[in-house]
C-alpha positions in Angstrom: -97.6 -86.7 113.5 -97.1 -90.3 112.4 -94.9 -89.1 109.6 -92.7 -87.0 111.9 -92.4 -89.9 114.3 -91.3 -92.2 111.5 -88.7 -89.7 110.3 -87.4 -89.4 113.9 -87.1 -93.2 114.2 -85.3 -93.3 110.9 -82.8 -90.7 112.0 -82.3 -92.4 115.4 -81.7 -95.7 113.6 -79.1 -94.1 111.3 -77.3 -92.4 114.2 -77.2 -95.7 116.3 -76.0 -97.6 113.2 -73.2 -95.1 112.6 -72.1 -95.4 116.2 -71.9 -99.2 116.0 -70.1 -99.2 112.6 -66.4 -98.8 112.0 -64.5 -98.5 108.8 -61.3 -100.5 109.7 -59.7 -100.2 106.2 -61.0 -99.2 102.8 -63.8 -101.7 102.1 -63.6 -103.4 105.5 -66.3 -102.6 108.0 -66.7 -103.8 111.6 -70.3 -103.7 113.0 -71.0 -104.1 116.7 -73.8 -106.5 117.5 -76.5 -105.6 120.1 -75.5 -107.5 123.1 -79.0 -107.0 124.7 -80.4 -109.1 121.8 -77.7 -111.7 122.0 -76.2 -110.6 118.6 -72.6 -111.1 117.7 -70.4 -108.7 115.8 -70.1 -108.7 112.1 -67.2 -108.0 109.7 -68.0 -107.0 106.1 -65.3 -107.3 103.4 -65.6 -105.7 100.0 -64.1 -107.5 97.0 -64.0 -106.4 93.4 -67.5 -107.7 92.6 -69.0 -108.9 95.8 -69.1 -108.8 99.6 -68.0 -111.3 102.3 -69.9 -111.3 105.6 -68.3 -112.8 108.6 -70.8 -114.7 110.8 -74.5 -115.2 109.9 -75.6 -114.1 113.4 -79.2 -114.8 114.6 -82.0 -114.5 112.1 -83.2 -111.1 113.4 -79.7 -109.6 113.0 -79.3 -111.3 109.6 -82.4 -109.4 108.4 -81.0 -106.1 109.8 -77.7 -106.7 108.1 -79.3 -107.6 104.7 -81.1 -104.3 104.9 -77.9 -102.4 105.9 -75.6 -103.8 103.2 -76.7 -101.4 100.4 -75.6 -98.5 102.6 -72.1 -99.9 102.7 -71.7 -101.1 99.2 -73.9 -101.7 96.1 -72.2 -105.1 95.6 -74.1 -108.3 96.5 -73.2 -110.5 99.4 -71.7 -113.7 97.9 -70.3 -115.4 100.9 -71.3 -115.6 104.6 -68.6 -117.3 106.7 -69.6 -119.0 110.0 -66.6 -118.8 112.3 -68.2 -121.5 114.5 -71.4 -123.4 115.2 -72.9 -121.4 118.0 -76.3 -119.9 117.4 -75.4 -116.3 117.6 -72.9 -116.9 114.7 -74.8 -119.4 112.5 -78.6 -119.5 113.1 -79.1 -116.8 110.5 -77.7 -119.1 107.8 -81.1 -119.7 106.0 -81.9 -116.0 106.1 -78.7 -115.3 104.1 -79.1 -118.2 101.7 -82.7 -117.1 100.9 -81.2 -113.7 100.1 -78.9 -115.3 97.6 -75.6 -115.8 99.5 -73.6 -118.9 100.0 -72.8 -119.8 103.6 -69.6 -121.6 104.3 -67.5 -122.9 107.2 -64.7 -125.3 108.1 -65.7 -128.9 108.4 -65.5 -128.8 112.2 -68.4 -126.4 112.2 -70.7 -128.8 110.4 -69.6 -131.7 112.6 -70.4 -129.6 115.7 -73.9 -128.9 114.3 -74.4 -132.6 113.6 -73.4 -133.4 117.1 -75.4 -130.8 119.0 -78.4 -130.0 116.7 -81.3 -129.8 116.5 -81.4 -129.8 120.3 -79.7 -126.4 120.7 -81.9 -125.0 117.9 -85.0 -126.2 119.6 -83.9 -124.6 122.9 -83.4 -121.3 121.0 -86.9 -121.7 119.4 -88.4 -121.7 122.9 -86.5 -118.5 123.9 -86.1 -116.4 120.8 -88.9 -115.0 118.5 -86.5 -114.5 115.6 -85.5 -118.2 115.6 -89.1 -119.3 116.1 -90.2 -117.1 113.2 -88.1 -119.0 110.7 -90.6 -121.9 111.1 -87.6 -124.3 110.8 -86.8 -127.2 113.1 -83.0 -127.2 112.7 -80.1 -124.9 111.8 -79.3 -124.9 108.1 -75.9 -126.3 107.6 -73.3 -124.2 105.7 -73.7 -124.7 101.9 -69.9 -124.9 101.3 -67.8 -127.0 103.7 -64.1 -126.1 103.7 -61.7 -129.0 104.1 -58.1 -128.6 105.2 -56.8 -125.6 107.1 -57.0 -122.7 104.6 -59.1 -121.3 101.8 -57.9 -118.2 100.0 -60.3 -115.8 98.3 -58.4 -113.4 96.1 -59.0 -110.9 93.3 -57.5 -107.6 92.1 -58.9 -105.8 95.2 -57.5 -107.9 98.1 -56.7 -111.3 99.5 -58.8 -112.9 102.2 -57.5 -116.0 104.0 -59.9 -118.3 105.9 -57.9 -120.1 108.4 -58.4 -123.0 110.8 -55.7 -122.8 113.5 -56.8 -125.6 115.8 -59.4 -126.4 118.5 -59.7 -123.4 120.8 -63.2 -122.0 121.5 -64.8 -124.8 119.4 -63.4 -127.7 117.3 -64.2 -125.8 114.1 -63.0 -122.2 114.8 -62.4 -120.2 111.7 -60.4 -117.0 111.5 -60.5 -114.4 108.7 -57.1 -112.9 107.9 -56.5 -110.0 105.5 -52.7 -110.0 105.0 -52.3 -106.7 103.2 -54.5 -104.8 105.7 -53.3 -106.9 108.7 -56.9 -107.3 109.9 -57.9 -110.5 111.8 -61.5 -111.4 112.5 -61.6 -114.0 115.3 -65.2 -115.0 115.9 -65.3 -116.1 119.6 -61.7 -117.5 119.5 -60.9 -114.1 121.0 -63.4 -111.7 122.4 -63.0 -108.3 124.1 -64.5 -108.7 127.6 -66.2 -111.4 129.7 -68.3 -112.6 126.8 -67.2 -116.2 126.2 -68.3 -119.7 127.1 -65.9 -122.5 127.5 -68.0 -125.6 127.4 -67.2 -126.5 123.8 -63.6 -125.6 124.1 -60.2 -127.3 124.3 -59.2 -124.9 127.1 -55.6 -126.1 127.6 -54.9 -126.0 123.9 -56.7 -122.7 123.2 -53.7 -120.5 124.2 -51.5 -122.5 121.8 -54.0 -121.8 119.0 -53.9 -118.1 119.9 -50.1 -118.2 119.5 -50.7 -119.0 115.9 -53.0 -116.0 115.6 -50.4 -113.8 117.3 -47.8 -115.0 114.8 -49.7 -113.3 112.0 -48.9 -110.0 113.7 -52.3 -108.4 113.2 -52.7 -104.6 113.6 -56.5 -104.8 113.8 -58.3 -107.5 115.8 -62.1 -107.8 115.2 -63.6 -110.0 117.9 -66.9 -111.9 117.9 -68.1 -109.8 120.9 -66.9 -106.5 122.3 -65.1 -103.6 120.8 -62.5 -104.0 118.1 -58.9 -103.2 119.1 -55.4 -104.4 118.5 -53.3 -107.4 119.4 -54.2 -106.8 123.0 -57.4 -108.7 122.5 -55.5 -111.9 121.6 -52.9 -111.4 124.4 -55.6 -110.8 127.0 -57.8 -113.7 126.0 -54.8 -116.0 126.0 -53.5 -114.8 129.4 -56.9 -115.2 131.0 -57.3 -118.8 129.7 -53.8 -119.8 130.9 -54.2 -118.3 134.3 -57.7 -119.8 134.8 -56.6 -123.3 133.7 -53.5 -123.2 136.0 -55.5 -122.0 139.0 -58.3 -124.7 138.5 -55.7 -127.4 137.9 -53.9 -126.4 141.1 -57.1 -126.5 143.2 -58.2 -129.8 141.6 -54.8 -131.3 142.5 -55.5 -130.3 146.1 -58.7 -132.4 146.0 -61.1 -129.5 145.7 -64.3 -129.7 143.6 -65.5 -126.6 141.7 -67.9 -125.5 144.4 -65.1 -125.5 146.9 -62.6 -123.5 144.7 -61.8 -119.8 145.4 -60.1 -118.6 142.2 -58.5 -115.2 142.2 -57.0 -114.2 138.9 -54.4 -111.5 138.4 -55.6 -107.9 137.8 -54.4 -108.1 134.2 -57.2 -110.7 133.5 -60.0 -108.4 134.8 -61.4 -107.5 131.4 -62.1 -111.2 130.6 -63.4 -112.3 134.0 -67.2 -112.6 134.2 -69.1 -111.7 137.4 -69.9 -115.3 137.9 -66.8 -117.4 137.2 -68.4 -120.7 138.3 -69.2 -121.9 134.8 -65.7 -121.4 133.6 -64.3 -123.1 136.6 -66.6 -126.1 136.1 -65.6 -126.4 132.4 -61.9 -126.3 133.3 -62.4 -128.8 136.0 -64.2 -131.1 133.6 -61.2 -130.9 131.2 -58.7 -131.5 134.0 -60.5 -134.6 135.3 -61.2 -136.0 131.9 -57.7 -135.4 130.5 -59.5 -134.4 127.3 -61.0 -131.2 125.9 -64.1 -130.0 127.8 -65.9 -129.9 124.6 -65.3 -133.6 123.9 -67.0 -134.6 127.2 -70.9 -135.0 127.1 -72.3 -131.8 128.5 -75.3 -129.5 128.5 -75.0 -126.1 126.9 -75.0 -123.5 129.7 
């Protein structure tokens, strides 16, 4: 009985994994994260002799991914790239480094960690068993810090460009661009659906940053959350941010505070509008009043 039950669970796991896994191009996989567990998506890129994983995720998901890698490729994971400092993209860092990988990120990611940690980590410890189980008191910083705006990883198989295009979702946002395959992994700089938080953002500047991503002319866009798609993800994220910022700015100019604002965005923005828009309105209002990025103003993570 126990054996049959174990086999059934194994089959179910494989079926669920297959449904959440997409081969975007030869040697490039997109893995959906389980939103109910707070996990972000993962992109895996196969090089000649090793694998690159985009985003360390939470520790629980990192362990799942490490177990999953041999089913994708027999090559080892050499690099894990944190697109930004938020916990669902970076708190699995130490899990990966213990498995032999080198974590890396742009300098702005490490600076954000130094600014906000270990407070956010300790908040996660109180809420999440997988973070608590690490026994650690702070997030492990990326082992390799990328200075400048670009790092190219290239071999006979493919070219992978790690790009910093400016302060959008966070000050350290990193994009992963595969020029030959025209694949762009965005982290949370562009998501598919109402799955973003704006408190660490430069909201007014964010659409300008997305213009740079659009200029790459990607065919496949792999977001940090939500299903993969095409350039529509970038366009939709950008339009939502522009429309929201303009609407809040207009209401603020009329003397209204966030609780008094009634923001109705165009139908085209619907995919990116959360059920409760109040947090996004408050973040925009903070930026409007401060004449500075919302993420530069002291705030609590909400």
